[in-house]
C-alpha positions in Angstrom: -1.2 -21.7 0.3 -0.5 -21.9 4.0 -1.9 -19.5 6.4 0.6 -17.7 8.5 0.3 -18.0 12.3 -1.0 -14.7 13.7 1.3 -13.1 16.1 0.0 -11.5 19.4 -0.5 -7.8 19.4 1.9 -5.9 21.6 0.5 -3.6 24.3 1.5 0.0 24.9 4.4 0.0 27.3 5.9 -3.2 26.1 9.3 -3.1 24.4 7.8 -4.6 21.2 5.4 -1.5 21.0 8.4 0.9 21.3 10.5 -1.2 18.9 7.7 -1.1 16.2 7.5 2.7 16.5 11.3 3.1 16.4 11.5 1.0 13.2 8.5 2.2 11.3 7.8 5.6 12.7 4.2 5.0 13.6 2.5 3.2 16.5 1.2 -0.3 16.2 -2.3 0.9 16.5 -2.0 3.7 14.0 -4.7 2.3 11.6 -7.0 0.7 14.2 -9.8 3.2 13.7 -10.2 2.8 9.9 -12.7 0.5 8.3 -11.4 0.8 4.7 -8.2 1.9 3.1 -8.7 5.6 2.1 -5.6 5.7 -0.1 -6.2 5.3 -3.8 -4.1 2.9 -6.0 -3.5 3.2 -9.7 -6.1 1.5 -12.0 -6.9 1.8 -15.7 -9.6 4.3 -14.7 -7.5 6.7 -12.7 -4.0 6.4 -14.1 -3.9 10.1 -14.9 -3.5 10.9 -11.2 -0.4 8.8 -10.9 1.5 9.3 -14.2 2.6 12.8 -15.2 1.0 14.3 -18.3 4.4 14.7 -20.0 5.0 10.9 -19.6 1.4 10.0 -20.6 1.9 11.8 -24.0 4.6 9.3 -24.9 2.4 6.2 -24.1 -0.4 4.5 -25.9 -2.9 4.3 -23.0 -5.3 2.2 -25.0 -2.8 -0.7 -25.6 -2.9 -4.0 -23.8 0.7 -3.4 -22.8 -0.2 -0.2 -21.0 -3.1 -2.0 -19.3 -0.7 -4.8 -18.1 1.7 -2.1 -16.9 -1.1 -0.5 -14.8 -2.1 -3.8 -13.3 1.4 -4.7 -12.4 1.9 -1.3 -10.7 -1.4 -1.8 -8.8 -0.2 -5.2 -7.6 3.3 -4.3 -6.7 2.8 -0.9 -5.0 1.3 -0.7 -1.5 -0.7 2.0 0.2 0.5 3.2 3.6 -2.2 0.9 5.3 -1.1 -2.1 3.3 2.5 -1.5 4.2 1.6 -1.1 7.8 -0.2 -4.4 7.8 2.8 -6.1 6.3 5.2 -4.5 8.8 
């Protein structure tokens, strides 16, 4: 796995700063003050918060297939902070 070259951070007032806000709706420094991601992601221990009860009634939540589903959802979804870092 190759490490991506880190790009320089734009400064307030530069066109890149404004462009980032225009594209993504938040400033480049929006998450600078956090030390950990406060947004929760789905896990096999908290899936009830993410899947409606009406849908859960139709699923076998103890099966290996369901556990794989939850792991895939955890891996493929991003919190707002994770998406910000990717942007």
